[in-house]
SERO-4910 file (N, C-alpha, C, O; in steps of 0.05 Angstrom, whole numbers):
BEGIN
 pado doro    nc1    nc2    nc3   cac1   cac2   cac3    cc1    cc2    cc3    oc1    oc2    oc3
  Met    A   4202    102   1148   4187     96   1172   4178     67   1172   4168     56   1152
  Gln    A   4181     54   1195   4174     25   1196   4147     21   1193   4131     39   1199
  Asn    A   4138     -3   1183   4109    -10   1182   4095     -9   1211   4107    -17   1232
  His    A   4071      0   1212   4057      2   1235   4038    -20   1238   4023    -26   1220
  Thr    A   4038    -35   1263   4019    -54   1266   3994    -45   1281   3996    -34   1303
  Lys    A   3970    -49   1270   3943    -39   1283   3942    -47   1312   3948    -70   1319
  Gly    A   3935    -29   1329   3931    -38   1355   3956    -37   1371   3956    -49   1392
  Gln    A   3978    -25   1362   4003    -24   1377   4000     -8   1402   3984     11   1403
  Leu    A   4014    -14   1423   4016      2   1446   4044     12   1449   4064     -2   1454
  Tyr    A   4045     40   1447   4071     52   1451   4072     65   1478   4053     79   1486
  Ile    A   4095     62   1493   4100     77   1519   4122     94   1515   4144     85   1507
  Ile    A   4118    120   1520   4139    141   1513   4150    151   1540   4135    163   1556
  Ile    A   4176    146   1546   4185    156   1573   4210    173   1567   4223    170   1546
  Gly    A   4218    191   1585   4241    208   1582   4245    223   1605   4225    227   1619
  Ala    A   4268    233   1611   4273    251   1634   4262    282   1628   4256    288   1605
  Phe    A   4261    297   1647   4249    323   1643   4270    338   1625   4294    338   1629
  Gly    A   4255    350   1604   4269    364   1583   4279    347   1560   4295    357   1543
  Ser    A   4271    322   1559   4279    306   1537   4263    309   1514   4272    301   1493
  Gly    A   4239    321   1515   4221    326   1494   4203    301   1490   4191    298   1469
  Lys    A   4201    283   1509   4185    259   1507   4155    266   1500   4142    252   1485
  Ser    A   4144    288   1513   4117    294   1508   4111    303   1479   4091    296   1467
  Glu    A   4128    318   1469   4127    329   1439   4129    302   1424   4112    297   1407
  Tyr    A   4146    285   1429   4150    259   1415   4124    245   1413   4114    240   1391
  Ala    A   4112    239   1438   4087    225   1441   4064    238   1424   4049    223   1411
  Ile    A   4062    267   1426   4041    281   1411   4043    277   1383   4023    270   1371
  Asn    A   4068    280   1371   4073    276   1344   4070    248   1334   4062    244   1311
  Leu    A   4074    227   1350   4071    200   1344   4040    197   1341   4031    186   1322
  Ala    A   4025    206   1360   3995    203   1360   3983    215   1333   3966    203   1321
  Tyr    A   3994    240   1325   3985    252   1304   3992    237   1277   3976    236   1257
  Glu    A   4016    225   1278   4023    212   1254   4007    185   1252   3999    178   1230
  Met    A   4003    172   1274   3985    148   1274   3957    151   1266   3946    135   1252
  Asn    A   3947    174   1275   3920    183   1267   3918    187   1235   3897    180   1224
  Gln    A   3937    196   1222   3937    199   1196   3935    173   1181   3926    172   1158
  Ile    A   3943    152   1195   3944    124   1181   3917    111   1189   3903     99   1172
  Glu    A   3908    113   1217   3888     95   1223   3860    107   1234   3839     95   1233
  Lys    A   3863    131   1243   3839    144   1252   3827    130   1278   3803    133   1284
  Asn    A   3844    117   1294   3833    104   1316   3853    105   1337   3861     83   1345
  Val    A   3862    129   1347   3883    132   1365   3875    145   1391   3857    162   1394
  Val    A   3890    134   1413   3885    145   1439   3910    153   1450   3929    137   1450
  Leu    A   3913    178   1459   3938    190   1470   3932    194   1502   3913    209   1509
  Val    A   3948    180   1518   3941    181   1547   3964    197   1560   3988    192   1556
  Asp    A   3956    217   1576   3976    235   1593   3978    221   1618   3960    221   1635
  Leu    A   4001    208   1623   4009    198   1648   4030    214   1663   4041    206   1684
  Asp    A   4036    236   1652   4057    253   1666   4044    270   1690   4034    292   1687
  Ile    A   4047    258   1712   4029    267   1734   4044    288   1751   4033    301   1769
  Val    A   4071    292   1744   4086    311   1760   4092    338   1747   4087    359   1759
  Asn    A   4103    337   1724   4112    361   1709   4087    377   1702   4069    367   1689
  Pro    A   4088    402   1712   4065    421   1706   4064    434   1679   4044    447   1672
  Tyr    A   4085    432   1665   4090    443   1639   4092    422   1616   4099    399   1622
  Phe    A   4087    431   1591   4091    416   1569   4080    387   1570   4095    368   1565
  Arg    A   4054    385   1577   4040    360   1578   4022    352   1555   4016    369   1539
  Ser    A   4015    327   1551   4001    321   1528   3972    332   1533   3958    336   1513
  Arg    A   3964    335   1555   3936    345   1559   3932    372   1547   3909    381   1541
  Asp    A   3954    385   1542   3953    413   1532   3941    414   1502   3932    434   1492
  Val    A   3943    390   1489   3932    391   1460   3905    376   1460   3894    368   1439
  Arg    A   3893    372   1484   3869    356   1483   3846    365   1465   3834    349   1450
  Glu    A   3840    393   1467   3819    402   1450   3825    403   1422   3807    398   1406
  Gln    A   3850    409   1415   3861    409   1387   3860    378   1375   3851    373   1353
  Phe    A   3869    361   1390   3870    333   1381   3842    320   1379   3837    306   1360
  Glu    A   3825    326   1397   3799    314   1398   3781    325   1373   3761    312   1366
  Ala    A   3789    347   1362   3777    360   1341   3781    345   1314   3764    346   1295
  Ile    A   3805    331   1314   3812    315   1292   3809    284   1299   3820    267   1285
  Gly    A   3796    278   1318   3789    251   1324   3808    234   1339   3805    210   1339
  Ile    A   3828    246   1353   3845    232   1370   3834    235   1401   3831    258   1411
  Glu    A   3828    213   1413   3820    213   1440   3842    220   1458   3862    205   1457
  Val    A   3842    238   1475   3862    246   1496   3850    239   1525   3830    249   1534
  Ile    A   3863    222   1537   3856    215   1564   3877    228   1583   3901    223   1583
  Ser    A   3863    248   1600   3881    262   1619   3862    272   1643   3838    271   1642
  Pro    A   3876    282   1662   3857    291   1684   3836    310   1677   3841    326   1658
  Asp    A   3813    310   1689   3790    328   1683   3803    357   1681   3825    363   1691
  Lys    A   3786    374   1668   3798    402   1663   3802    416   1690   3821    432   1694
  Ala    A   3785    411   1709   3786    423   1734   3813    417   1748   3823    432   1765
  Phe    A   3824    396   1741   3852    387   1754   3873    385   1732   3894    372   1736
  Gly    A   3870    397   1711   3890    397   1688   3918    405   1696   3937    396   1683
  His    A   3921    419   1715   3947    430   1725   3954    420   1752   3973    431   1764
  Ala    A   3941    402   1763   3947    388   1788   3972    370   1789   3975    353   1772
  Asp    A   3987    373   1807   4011    355   1805   4004    333   1827   4017    331   1848
  Val    A   3982    316   1821   3974    294   1839   3968    272   1819   3961    276   1795
  Pro    A   3971    247   1830   3968    222   1812   3937    218   1809   3926    201   1823
  Met    A   3924    234   1791   3897    231   1787   3893    210   1762   3891    219   1739
  Ile    A   3893    183   1767   3895    163   1746   3865    156   1737   3850    143   1752
  Ser    A   3858    164   1713   3831    159   1703   3827    129   1697   3844    116   1685
  Pro    A   3803    118   1706   3797     90   1700   3798     84   1672   3801     60   1665
  Arg    A   3795    105   1654   3793    100   1624   3819     91   1613   3821     81   1591
  Ile    A   3841     95   1630   3866     85   1618   3867     56   1616   3878     47   1596
  Lys    A   3858     40   1635   3858     12   1634   3843      2   1613   3850    -18   1600
  Gly    A   3820     16   1607   3803      7   1586   3815     10   1557   3812     -6   1539
  Ala    A   3829     34   1556   3843     37   1532   3864     19   1526   3866     10   1503
  Ile    A   3881     11   1545   3901     -8   1543   3890    -36   1535   3903    -51   1521
  Gln    A   3867    -41   1545   3854    -67   1539   3840    -68   1510   3832    -89   1500
  Asn    A   3836    -45   1499   3822    -44   1472   3842    -47   1450   3857    -29   1443
  Leu    A   3842    -73   1440   3861    -79   1419   3856    -65   1394   3873    -65   1376
  Glu    A   3833    -54   1390   3825    -42   1365   3837    -13   1361   3835     -1   1340
  Lys    A   3849     -4   1385   3857     25   1383   3888     22   1384   3900      3   1394
  Thr    A   3901     42   1372   3930     48   1378   3932     68   1400   3921     90   1400
  Val    A   3947     59   1420   3945     73   1445   3979     84   1451   3999     70   1449
  Ile    A   3978    110   1459   4007    120   1464   4006    132   1491   3992    152   1496
  Leu    A   4021    119   1509   4025    131   1538   4047    148   1540   4070    140   1537
  Asp    A   4042    174   1547   4061    196   1553   4068    195   1584   4053    205   1601
  Val    A   4091    182   1590   4095    177   1618   4120    195   1627   4139    198   1612
  Gly    A   4117    207   1653   4136    221   1664   4162    206   1668   4160    182   1675
  Gly    A   4187    217   1664   4211    202   1668   4220    207   1697   4243    216   1702
  Asp    A   4202    201   1716   4211    203   1743   4198    181   1759   4179    169   1748
  Pro    A   4206    174   1786   4193    151   1798   4162    155   1800   4149    134   1796
  Ala    A   4150    176   1804   4123    181   1807   4107    173   1780   4086    160   1780
  Gly    A   4121    183   1758   4106    174   1733   4108    146   1727   4089    135   1717
  Cys    A   4131    133   1733   4132    106   1727   4119     88   1744   4112     65   1737
  Arg    A   4114     97   1770   4096     83   1789   4068     84   1779   4053     65   1782
  Ala    A   4061    105   1767   4034    106   1756   4031     87   1733   4011     73   1731
  Leu    A   4052     86   1716   4050     65   1695   4050     37   1705   4035     20   1695
  Gly    A   4066     31   1727   4067      7   1740   4039     -4   1749   4036    -28   1753
  Arg    A   4018     14   1752   3992      4   1761   3980    -14   1737   3961    -29   1742
  Phe    A   3991    -11   1713   3977    -27   1691   3994    -45   1678   3990    -52   1655
  Val    A   4014    -55   1693   4034    -74   1682   4021   -101   1672   4029   -111   1651
  Ala    A   4002   -113   1685   3990   -137   1678   3976   -133   1650   3979   -149   1631
  Glu    A   3961   -110   1649   3946   -104   1623   3965   -100   1602   3960   -108   1579
  Ile    A   3987    -87   1605   4006    -78   1587   4023   -102   1577   4029   -105   1553
  Glu    A   4029   -119   1595   4046   -144   1586   4027   -163   1569   4035   -176   1550
  Glu    A   4001   -164   1579   3984   -183   1564   3980   -173   1535   3979   -189   1517
  Arg    A   3979   -146   1531   3975   -134   1505   3999   -137   1488   3998   -145   1465
  Gly    A   4023   -129   1499   4048   -127   1485   4051    -97   1481   4032    -82   1480
  Tyr    A   4077    -90   1480   4084    -60   1479   4109    -56   1468   4126    -74   1468
  Glu    A   4113    -31   1459   4140    -17   1455   4146      5   1475   4129     23   1478
  Met    A   4169      5   1488   4175     27   1506   4198     42   1496   4220     31   1497
  Arg    A   4196     66   1486   4214     81   1475   4226    105   1497   4211    123   1507
  Leu    A   4251    102   1501   4264    122   1517   4275    147   1501   4293    144   1485
  Ile    A   4265    169   1504   4272    193   1490   4296    208   1506   4295    213   1530
  Ile    A   4316    213   1491   4340    222   1505   4349    249   1492   4350    251   1468
  Asn    A   4356    269   1509   4366    293   1504   4394    294   1519   4396    299   1543
  Thr    A   4417    289   1503   4443    287   1519   4452    315   1530   4471    318   1545
  Arg    A   4437    336   1521   4443    362   1531   4428    367   1558   4430    389   1569
  Arg    A   4415    350   1568   4403    354   1593   4415    338   1615   4429    318   1608
  Pro    A   4412    345   1641   4425    333   1662   4418    303   1667   4394    297   1663
  Phe    A   4434    284   1674   4430    258   1679   4428    240   1655   4425    216   1657
  Thr    A   4431    252   1633   4433    237   1607   4454    245   1589   4451    242   1564
  Ser    A   4477    257   1599   4497    270   1583   4518    251   1577   4536    258   1562
  Ser    A   4517    225   1586   4537    207   1579   4522    177   1575   4499    173   1583
  Ala    A   4537    159   1562   4527    134   1558   4521    122   1585   4499    111   1588
  Asn    A   4536    122   1605   4534    111   1631   4511    123   1646   4496    108   1660
  Glu    A   4507    150   1644   4485    161   1655   4458    154   1643   4438    153   1657
  Ile    A   4457    149   1618   4432    142   1605   4427    114   1614   4404    109   1621
  Val    A   4446     97   1616   4440     69   1627   4430     67   1654   4411     53   1659
  Val    A   4442     82   1672   4432     85   1700   4404     95   1700   4387     83   1713
  Met    A   4398    117   1687   4370    126   1687   4351    105   1676   4330    100   1688
  Met    A   4359     93   1654   4342     73   1643   4333     50   1662   4310     40   1664
  Lys    A   4355     42   1676   4352     19   1694   4332     27   1716   4314     12   1724
  Asn    A   4337     52   1725   4319     61   1748   4288     64   1739   4270     57   1754
  Leu    A   4284     73   1715   4257     76   1704   4246     47   1700   4223     41   1706
  Glu    A   4261     30   1691   4253      2   1686   4245    -13   1713   4225    -27   1716
  Phe    A   4262     -7   1732   4258    -20   1759   4231     -9   1772   4217    -24   1785
  Thr    A   4223     18   1769   4203     31   1781   4176     23   1767   4156     19   1779
  Ser    A   4179     21   1740   4155     15   1723   4149    -13   1722   4126    -21   1717
  Arg    A   4171    -29   1726   4167    -62   1723   4163    -68   1693   4152    -88   1686
  Leu    A   4173    -49   1676   4172    -55   1646   4202    -50   1634   4220    -39   1647
  Lys    A   4203    -59   1610   4230    -58   1598   4229    -38   1574   4211    -40   1557
  Val    A   4249    -20   1572   4254     -5   1549   4261    -22   1526   4276    -41   1528
  Thr    A   4248    -15   1500   4255    -32   1478   4269    -18   1454   4277    -30   1434
  Glu    A   4272     10   1459   4285     25   1439   4295     51   1450   4281     63   1466
  Leu    A   4318     60   1442   4327     88   1449   4321    105   1425   4321     96   1402
  Val    A   4317    130   1433   4311    152   1411   4327    177   1417   4327    186   1440
  Ser    A   4341    188   1400   4356    214   1403   4337    238   1398   4323    240   1379
  Asn    A   4339    256   1418   4325    282   1413   4343    303   1425   4335    321   1438
  Thr    A   4370    298   1419   4389    317   1429   4386    346   1414   4388    348   1390
  Asn    A   4383    367   1430   4382    393   1419   4387    414   1441   4386    410   1465
  Leu    A   4391    436   1430   4393    462   1447   4372    482   1438   4377    506   1439
  Met    A   4348    473   1429   4331    489   1418   4339    506   1395   4346    494   1375
  Glu    A   4338    533   1395   4344    548   1373   4376    548   1366   4384    554   1344
  Phe    A   4391    540   1387   4420    539   1385   4430    511   1371   4454    506   1366
  Thr    A   4410    495   1364   4418    466   1355   4430    469   1326   4420    483   1308
  Asp    A   4453    453   1324   4465    453   1299   4473    422   1294   4468    405   1311
  Glu    A   4485    418   1271   4491    391   1263   4510    377   1281   4508    353   1285
  Asn    A   4530    392   1293   4549    380   1311   4535    370   1338   4540    349   1349
  Ile    A   4520    387   1346   4503    378   1372   4488    352   1369   4488    335   1386
  Val    A   4474    350   1344   4457    328   1338   4475    302   1336   4470    281   1348
  Arg    A   4498    306   1320   4519    283   1319   4531    273   1345   4537    249   1350
  Glu    A   4535    294   1361   4547    287   1388   4527    269   1405   4535    249   1417
  Gly    A   4503    277   1405   4481    262   1416   4480    235   1405   4480    215   1420
  Ile    A   4478    233   1379   4476    204   1366   4499    188   1375   4496    164   1379
  Ser    A   4523    200   1377   4547    183   1386   4542    172   1414   4544    148   1419
  Ile    A   4536    188   1429   4531    181   1458   4510    159   1462   4514    139   1476
  Ile    A   4488    164   1448   4464    147   1451   4472    119   1436   4464     98   1445
  Asp    A   4486    121   1415   4497     96   1402   4514     78   1422   4512     54   1423
  Glu    A   4531     93   1437   4545     79   1458   4527     66   1477   4530     42   1483
  Ala    A   4507     81   1488   4489     70   1506   4474     46   1495   4470     27   1509
  Ser    A   4467     46   1471   4451     25   1458   4466      1   1456   4455    -21   1457
  Lys    A   4492      2   1453   4509    -20   1453   4514    -30   1480   4517    -55   1483
  Leu    A   4514    -15   1501   4517    -24   1528   4494    -39   1538   4498    -57   1554
  Val    A   4470    -33   1530   4447    -47   1538   4433    -64   1516   4411    -75   1519
  Asn    A   4446    -66   1495   4439    -83   1471   4409    -76   1463   4393    -94   1461
  Leu    A   4404    -51   1458   4376    -43   1448   4379    -27   1423   4399    -13   1419
  Pro    A   4358    -29   1407   4357    -16   1381   4358     14   1384   4347     25   1404
  Phe    A   4371     28   1365   4373     58   1363   4370     63   1333   4389     59   1318
  His    A   4345     73   1324   4337     74   1297   4336    106   1288   4342    112   1265
  Glu    A   4329    122   1306   4321    151   1297   4332    172   1313   4338    168   1337
  Tyr    A   4334    196   1300   4340    221   1315   4319    241   1310   4310    243   1287
  Cys    A   4311    257   1328   4291    278   1324   4302    307   1320   4321    315   1333
  Val    A   4288    320   1303   4297    349   1298   4271    364   1298   4252    358   1284
  Leu    A   4272    386   1313   4248    404   1314   4245    418   1288   4264    428   1277
  Glu    A   4221    419   1278   4216    431   1252   4226    459   1248   4232    466   1226
  Asp    A   4228    473   1268   4239    501   1266   4266    503   1255   4274    523   1242
  Tyr    A   4282    480   1259   4309    482   1248   4317    456   1235   4340    448   1236
  Gln    A   4299    444   1222   4303    419   1208   4320    421   1185   4333    402   1177
  Asp    A   4320    446   1171   4338    450   1147   4368    451   1154   4386    447   1137
  Arg    A   4374    457   1182   4400    455   1189   4413    428   1194   4437    425   1196
  Ile    A   4395    407   1195   4406    381   1202   4399    362   1179   4375    358   1171
  Pro    A   4422    349   1168   4416    331   1145   4400    305   1156   4398    300   1180
  Gly    A   4389    290   1134   4375    268   1139   4397    244   1139   4420    246   1130
  Asp    A   4386    222   1149   4405    196   1148   4432    200   1162   4452    188   1153
  Leu    A   4435    214   1181   4459    216   1197   4465    188   1210   4448    176   1223
  Glu    A   4490    178   1205   4495    154   1215   4476    130   1207   4472    110   1222
  Asn    A   4463    134   1184   4446    115   1174   4419    110   1190   4405     90   1189
  Leu    A   4414    133   1207   4389    132   1223   4367    149   1209   4372    166   1192
  Arg    A   4344    144   1218   4321    160   1208   4319    188   1221   4325    192   1245
  Lys    A   4312    206   1205   4308    235   1217   4279    238   1221   4264    237   1202
  Arg    A   4271    242   1245   4242    247   1250   4238    276   1257   4249    286   1277
  Val    A   4223    291   1240   4218    320   1244   4195    324   1266   4173    312   1264
  Ile    A   4201    340   1286   4179    342   1307   4167    368   1304   4180    388   1303
  His    A   4141    368   1302   4124    393   1301   4123    405   1329   4120    390   1348
  His    A   4125    430   1332   4125    443   1357   4096    450   1367   4084    470   1360
  Tyr    A   4086    431   1383   4060    434   1393   4058    449   1421   4041    466   1426
  Leu    A   4077    441   1438   4077    451   1466   4092    477   1470   4116    477   1475
  Leu    A   4078    498   1469   4092    526   1469   4093    535   1498   4077    528   1515
  Lys    A   4114    552   1503   4117    566   1527   4095    585   1530   4085    594   1510
  Pro    A   4086    594   1553   4064    612   1556   4066    639   1540   4046    649   1529
  Trp    A   4092    649   1539   4095    673   1524   4095    670   1494   4093    690   1479
  Glu    A   4099    644   1484   4097    639   1455   4069    635   1444   4065    636   1420
  Lys    A   4050    632   1462   4023    629   1452   4010    652   1446   4012    671   1462
  Lys    A   3994    655   1424   3983    679   1412   3955    683   1428   3940    702   1423
***
């Protein structure tokens, strides 16, 4: 794992079904283990399922601040942007992780904070599942990335593979995704350092495929019928 700089701002984006919210949540937990000064911001204002706000109570119990719509509007599909977001971005003492919807509405919400984000500096990671629509080829990935950059007025700094078919995932599926994303990274000249594997099937997938890091993702966001 690369060394972490205190006060870093991470922007996590990805198309619907890419797993970007799980990635953002896992990153927040990981950073909290190091620093105990982490803010997770839910800017996914369209997708009604699998959002960072769903772990608010769990994370606040371990000291991670979660900024999301008030509980009364927790499942509203409207751009309810908390004024606390700007304050978090400007607070250089905190590590801030923005979970942003990979659609025009989500990226427009992100665009409201461009001045503050650029002043602070940021990493913007694009999470990609090549088994989902619109990201199944290198060219599709590039087109989607450019659209998200145009809408948000910010630049992606790194590509991350999260190619999976949930319980049907195997090594071949992960390798295929890595190959496609590697091609895309060369087309746009961006770093590609890691691939994600859900903890439920981590033993099926070797580490260091193609000399990349294997990031094991804990399953936080459960389907309604999976919750006890």
